[in-house]
DODOMI-135238 format. One record per residue (C-alpha): residue number from 0; x, y, z. Coordinates in nm, 2 decimals, always signed. Layout:
> NUM  X  Y  Z;
...
This chain:
> 0  +0.02  -0.03  +0.02;
> 1  +0.12  +0.34  -0.09;
> 2  +0.21  +0.57  +0.21;
> 3  -0.03  +0.84  +0.04;
> 4  -0.35  +0.57  +0.07;
> 5  -0.22  +0.45  +0.41;
> 6  -0.27  +0.84  +0.57;
> 7  -0.57  +0.85  +0.38;
> 8  -0.75  +0.52  +0.56;
> 9  -0.64  +0.62  +0.88;
> 10  -0.81  +0.99  +0.82;
> 11  -1.14  +0.83  +0.68;
> 12  -1.14  +0.60  +1.01;
> 13  -1.10  +0.90  +1.24;
> 14  -1.36  +1.08  +1.15;
> 15  -1.58  +0.80  +1.15;
> 16  -1.53  +0.73  +1.47;
> 17  -1.54  +1.10  +1.63;
> 18  -1.90  +1.12  +1.60;
> 19  -1.97  +0.81  +1.76;
> 20  -1.77  +0.87  +2.07;
> 21  -1.98  +1.25  +2.06;
> 22  -2.30  +1.12  +2.05;
> 23  -2.27  +0.92  +2.40;
> 24  -2.56  +0.98  +2.61;
> 25  -2.50  +1.18  +2.90;
> 26  -2.58  +1.05  +3.26;
> 27  -2.89  +1.20  +3.42;
> 28  -2.83  +1.39  +3.76;
> 29  -2.97  +1.13  +4.01;
> 30  -3.26  +1.34  +4.29;
> 31  -3.33  +1.14  +4.59;
> 32  -3.64  +1.13  +4.74;
> 33  -3.76  +1.13  +5.13;
> 34  -4.06  +1.19  +5.24;
> 35  -4.21  +1.13  +5.59;
> 36  -4.53  +1.00  +5.45;
> 37  -4.65  +0.65  +5.30;
> 38  -4.68  +0.71  +4.88;
> 39  -5.10  +0.69  +4.93;
> 40  -5.05  +1.02  +5.09;
> 41  -5.25  +1.25  +4.83;
> 42  -5.10  +1.58  +4.96;
> 43  -4.74  +1.50  +4.94;
> 44  -4.80  +1.36  +4.57;
> 45  -4.98  +1.68  +4.46;
> 46  -4.67  +1.89  +4.64;
> 47  -4.42  +1.62  +4.51;
> 48  -4.58  +1.68  +4.12;
> 49  -4.55  +2.07  +4.16;
> 50  -4.18  +2.01  +4.21;
> 51  -4.10  +1.75  +3.94;
> 52  -4.31  +2.03  +3.72;
> 53  -4.11  +2.31  +3.79;
> 54  -3.81  +2.10  +3.75;
> 55  -3.92  +2.03  +3.38;
> 56  -4.00  +2.40  +3.32;
> 57  -3.58  +2.52  +3.43;
> 58  -3.48  +2.25  +3.19;
> 59  -3.52  +1.91  +3.39;
> 60  -3.66  +1.60  +3.18;
> 61  -3.72  +1.33  +3.39;
> 62  -3.61  +1.02  +3.19;
> 63  -3.36  +1.24  +3.01;
> 64  -3.15  +1.43  +3.23;
> 65  -3.21  +1.40  +3.56;
> 66  -3.41  +1.05  +3.74;
> 67  -3.57  +1.03  +4.10;
> 68  -3.49  +0.79  +4.32;
> 69  -3.79  +0.76  +4.62;
> 70  -3.88  +0.62  +4.95;
> 71  -4.20  +0.60  +5.11;
> 72  -4.11  +0.50  +5.52;
> 73  -4.42  +0.70  +5.64;
> 74  -4.38  +0.80  +6.00;
> 75  -4.16  +0.51  +6.13;
> 76  -3.79  +0.59  +6.22;
> 77  -3.61  +0.34  +6.14;
> 78  -3.76  +0.32  +5.84;
> 79  -3.70  +0.65  +5.78;
> 80  -3.34  +0.55  +5.86;
> 81  -3.33  +0.23  +5.66;
> 82  -3.42  +0.47  +5.36;
> 83  -3.18  +0.78  +5.48;
> 84  -2.88  +0.48  +5.44;
> 85  -3.04  +0.31  +5.10;
> 86  -3.05  +0.67  +4.88;
> 87  -2.71  +0.79  +5.05;
> 88  -2.56  +0.45  +4.92;
> 89  -2.69  +0.57  +4.57;
> 90  -2.49  +0.86  +4.55;
> 91  -2.75  +1.07  +4.40;
> 92  -2.64  +1.46  +4.29;
> 93  -2.90  +1.61  +4.53;
> 94  -3.16  +1.50  +4.84;
> 95  -3.51  +1.61  +4.89;
> 96  -3.66  +1.54  +5.21;
> 97  -3.99  +1.70  +5.32;
> 98  -3.98  +1.66  +5.67;
> 99  -3.77  +1.68  +5.98;
> 100  -3.76  +1.34  +6.04;
> 101  -3.61  +1.25  +5.70;
> 102  -3.40  +1.54  +5.65;
> 103  -3.25  +1.44  +6.03;
> 104  -3.15  +1.09  +5.88;
> 105  -3.01  +1.17  +5.64;
> 106  -2.82  +1.40  +5.70;
> 107  -2.66  +1.19  +5.94;
> 108  -2.56  +0.99  +5.65;
> 109  -2.38  +1.28  +5.43;
> 110  -2.20  +1.59  +5.50;
> 111  -2.13  +1.62  +5.18;
> 112  -2.48  +1.48  +4.92;
> 113  -2.65  +1.84  +4.87;
> 114  -2.99  +1.81  +5.05;
> 115  -3.34  +2.06  +5.00;
> 116  -3.58  +2.02  +5.29;
> 117  -3.93  +2.12  +5.26;
> 118  -4.14  +2.25  +5.57;
> 119  -3.91  +2.26  +5.87;
> 120  -3.96  +2.36  +6.21;
> 121  -3.66  +2.52  +6.38;
> 122  -3.38  +2.42  +6.15;
> 123  -3.07  +2.58  +6.33;
> 124  -3.27  +2.47  +6.67;
> 125  -3.32  +2.11  +6.50;
> 126  -2.94  +2.15  +6.38;
> 127  -2.99  +2.09  +5.99;
> 128  -2.81  +2.43  +5.92;
> 129  -2.56  +2.68  +6.11;
> 130  -2.78  +3.00  +6.05;
> 131  -3.08  +3.11  +5.86;
> 132  -2.86  +3.32  +5.61;
> 133  -2.61  +3.15  +5.61;
> 134  -2.63  +2.78  +5.63;
> 135  -2.28  +2.64  +5.70;
> 136  -2.34  +2.29  +5.59;
> 137  -2.48  +2.05  +5.32;
> 138  -2.85  +2.15  +5.33;
> 139  -3.09  +2.45  +5.28;
> 140  -3.46  +2.53  +5.22;
> 141  -3.75  +2.61  +5.34;
> 142  -3.94  +2.67  +5.67;
> 143  -4.26  +2.61  +5.73;
> 144  -4.41  +2.78  +6.04;
> 145  -4.30  +3.11  +6.23;
> 146  -4.43  +3.20  +6.56;
> 147  -4.69  +3.43  +6.48;
> 148  -4.89  +3.15  +6.35;
> 149  -4.94  +3.04  +6.71;
> 150  -5.10  +3.36  +6.78;
> 151  -5.28  +3.37  +6.44;
> 152  -5.42  +3.03  +6.46;
> 153  -5.58  +3.09  +6.79;
> 154  -5.74  +3.43  +6.73;
> 155  -5.90  +3.27  +6.43;
> 156  -6.06  +3.02  +6.65;
> 157  -6.19  +3.27  +6.90;
> 158  -6.34  +3.48  +6.61;
> 159  -6.58  +3.15  +6.60;
> 160  -6.59  +2.96  +6.91;
> 161  -6.57  +3.26  +7.12;
> 162  -6.62  +3.10  +7.47;
> 163  -6.25  +2.88  +7.34;
> 164  -6.09  +2.81  +7.68;
> 165  -5.86  +2.54  +7.59;
> 166  -5.71  +2.37  +7.31;
> 167  -5.56  +2.08  +7.29;
> 168  -5.31  +1.99  +7.01;
> 169  -5.20  +1.65  +6.96;
> 170  -4.88  +1.52  +6.78;
> 171  -4.64  +1.25  +6.66;
> 172  -4.26  +1.27  +6.82;
> 173  -4.18  +1.08  +6.55;
> 174  -4.31  +1.30  +6.29;
> 175  -4.25  +1.58  +6.52;
> 176  -3.92  +1.60  +6.67;
> 177  -3.96  +1.98  +6.70;
> 178  -4.28  +1.92  +6.92;
> 179  -4.10  +2.12  +7.24;
> 180  -4.06  +2.45  +7.03;
> 181  -4.38  +2.45  +6.84;
> 182  -4.54  +2.44  +7.22;
> 183  -4.34  +2.71  +7.36;
> 184  -4.41  +2.93  +7.08;
> 185  -4.80  +2.83  +7.14;
> 186  -4.76  +2.87  +7.54;
> 187  -4.55  +3.22  +7.48;
> 188  -4.85  +3.37  +7.25;
> 189  -5.13  +3.22  +7.41;
> 190  -5.17  +3.47  +7.71;
> 191  -5.38  +3.77  +7.58;
> 192  -5.62  +3.52  +7.44;
> 193  -5.67  +3.33  +7.80;
> 194  -5.65  +3.02  +7.71;
> 195  -5.47  +2.67  +7.82;
> 196  -5.27  +2.46  +7.58;
> 197  -5.31  +2.07  +7.61;
> 198  -5.04  +1.88  +7.45;
> 199  -5.11  +1.49  +7.39;
> 200  -4.82  +1.28  +7.22;
> 201  -4.98  +0.94  +7.06;
> 202  -4.78  +0.67  +6.85;
> 203  -5.06  +0.59  +6.62;
> 204  -5.44  +0.72  +6.54;
> 205  -5.63  +0.47  +6.80;
> 206  -5.45  +0.70  +7.10;
> 207  -5.49  +0.99  +6.89;
> 208  -5.90  +0.92  +6.88;
> 209  -5.83  +0.81  +7.25;
> 210  -5.64  +1.19  +7.31;
> 211  -6.02  +1.36  +7.11;
> 212  -6.22  +1.22  +7.29;
> 213  -6.08  +1.28  +7.67;
> 214  -6.08  +1.65  +7.52;
> 215  -6.46  +1.65  +7.42;
> 216  -6.56  +1.54  +7.77;
> 217  -6.45  +1.94  +7.83;
> 218  -6.64  +2.26  +7.76;
> 219  -6.47  +2.52  +7.48;
> 220  -6.26  +2.30  +7.33;
> 221  -6.07  +2.35  +7.00;
> 222  -5.83  +2.07  +6.85;
> 223  -5.52  +2.21  +6.63;
> 224  -5.31  +1.92  +6.50;
> 225  -4.93  +1.95  +6.53;
> 226  -4.82  +1.97  +6.14;
> 227  -4.62  +1.69  +6.05;
> 228  -4.60  +1.39  +5.81;
> 229  -4.84  +1.19  +6.07;
> 230  -5.11  +1.46  +6.07;
> 231  -5.14  +1.54  +5.71;
> 232  -5.09  +1.16  +5.60;
> 233  -5.42  +1.08  +5.82;
> 234  -5.61  +1.43  +5.70;
> 235  -5.92  +1.24  +5.66;
> 236  -5.90  +1.02  +5.93;
> 237  -5.86  +1.34  +6.15;
> 238  -6.15  +1.55  +6.04;
> 239  -6.42  +1.26  +6.08;
> 240  -6.24  +1.20  +6.46;
> 241  -6.27  +1.56  +6.52;
> 242  -6.61  +1.55  +6.36;
> 243  -6.79  +1.27  +6.58;
> 244  -6.68  +1.39  +6.86;
> 245  -6.82  +1.75  +6.76;
> 246  -6.49  +1.95  +6.85;
> 247  -6.41  +2.25  +6.63;
> 248  -6.05  +2.18  +6.49;
> 249  -5.77  +2.38  +6.23;
> 250  -5.51  +2.25  +6.13;
> 251  -5.26  +2.40  +5.84;
> 252  -5.33  +2.23  +5.50;
> 253  -5.63  +2.30  +5.30;
> 254  -5.72  +1.92  +5.25;
> 255  -5.84  +1.91  +5.62;
> 256  -6.13  +2.19  +5.53;
> 257  -6.21  +1.98  +5.24;
> 258  -6.24  +1.70  +5.44;
> 259  -6.48  +1.87  +5.69;
> 260  -6.24  +2.05  +5.90;
> 261  -6.39  +2.32  +6.08;
> 262  -6.11  +2.57  +5.92;
> 263  -5.75  +2.56  +5.77;
> 264  -5.50  +2.85  +5.77;
> 265  -5.11  +2.86  +5.70;
> 266  -4.90  +2.83  +5.44;
> 267  -4.92  +2.79  +5.07;
> 268  -4.72  +2.45  +5.06;
> 269  -4.81  +2.44  +4.73;
> 270  -4.55  +2.73  +4.62;
> 271  -4.25  +2.62  +4.87;
> 272  -4.21  +2.31  +4.66;
> 273  -4.24  +2.53  +4.36;
> 274  -3.95  +2.75  +4.53;
> 275  -3.79  +2.40  +4.64;
> 276  -3.75  +2.33  +4.28;
> 277  -3.53  +2.62  +4.18;
> 278  -3.32  +2.58  +4.48;
> 279  -3.25  +2.24  +4.36;
> 280  -3.21  +2.37  +4.01;
> 281  -2.96  +2.65  +4.15;
> 282  -2.75  +2.33  +4.30;
> 283  -2.72  +2.07  +4.03;
> 284  -2.63  +2.41  +3.81;
> 285  -2.27  +2.46  +3.99;
> 286  -2.45  +2.68  +4.38;
> 287  -2.34  +2.56  +4.74;
> 288  -2.66  +2.50  +5.00;
> 289  -2.43  +2.61  +5.24;
> 290  -2.45  +2.99  +5.08;
> 291  -2.85  +2.99  +4.98;
> 292  -3.00  +3.12  +5.28;
> 293  -3.34  +2.97  +5.46;
> 294  -3.70  +3.13  +5.33;
> 295  -3.98  +3.15  +5.53;
> 296  -4.32  +3.09  +5.37;
> 297  -4.47  +3.45  +5.19;
> 298  -4.82  +3.31  +5.07;
> 299  -5.03  +3.18  +5.30;
> 300  -5.43  +3.07  +5.29;
> 301  -5.71  +3.04  +5.47;
> 302  -6.01  +2.84  +5.42;
> 303  -6.40  +2.78  +5.63;
> 304  -6.62  +2.52  +5.60;
> 305  -6.94  +2.65  +5.69;
> 306  -7.11  +2.33  +5.66;
> 307  -6.91  +2.21  +5.96;
> 308  -6.94  +2.54  +6.13;
> 309  -7.32  +2.46  +6.08;
> 310  -7.34  +2.11  +6.20;
> 311  -7.13  +2.24  +6.54;
> 312  -7.38  +2.53  +6.62;
> 313  -7.10  +2.77  +6.54;
> 314  -7.14  +3.10  +6.33;
> 315  -6.85  +3.25  +6.12;
> 316  -6.90  +3.61  +6.12;
> 317  -6.96  +3.81  +5.77;
> 318  -6.62  +3.90  +5.82;
> 319  -6.39  +3.63  +5.83;
> 320  -6.58  +3.49  +5.55;
> 321  -6.49  +3.80  +5.32;
> 322  -6.15  +3.79  +5.44;
> 323  -6.09  +3.37  +5.37;
> 324  -5.91  +3.26  +5.03;
> 325  -6.19  +2.99  +5.02;
> 326  -6.52  +2.92  +5.20;
> 327  -6.69  +2.59  +5.17;
> 328  -7.01  +2.55  +5.16;
């Protein structure tokens, strides 16, 4: 073979093989998702759909350049810890943790994988971040409650239940490890209302019903279930129990009022998940969670169920109805 033909053959061979190398598929970015909910929870499914859809508008298309790995341990500490270990072992590029228990267990397993948490109470006090303005660790995210919420909730209840003297607060310690902080905020907010706070730790729905039944024997009582994965995961059951014992109840998620609860007032959780997707986008593009400040909710919704109020013999002032974002009749 002549030298000129040999060199031409090499050039042709190189030209053929280069495009094949250039077209090698890009490995999708991996995002772990660890809610302390069970998979059948409608609220969490709706919120995660918003998270994924928002990422999609930012260019992260599931099945193309991003992949999600889910675990659904519910409000079970041992299962949450095991799920955290499994997700960290996958070495994802980021982990989304809706709730305090999942955040705590993930941060116990890794100090390097970025974490975006959603619906957290007191992230500094729980040790998730060094400060709100400069998290300083591998986590950042969204707080769903602030101290002023306690007074707002009691004030709303007193507008309808004018004789209110007792507020019972059931909580599940696994899904609400921040219970002491939450209760202290309530106790510091109540002197001007003349209301007694009755906390009740419950391990499951049977204990919760026993707690509610005991409160129903006392007059002028209302229920405010502590916001957590446990209560949100049992919205329909909670509404049914409070209705059965004829107790007015207020919660922070709209679905509670839709299920028959008297009233809900709380942050727009959908907006928190929408913004969480923008945080995830920034981190996947190179920003450090340690430098992204913690965000508080900016949108709040008030929903009143007039049918439930009527069944309890309560009158909702027209002024309160007018200020509501939604009135269920």
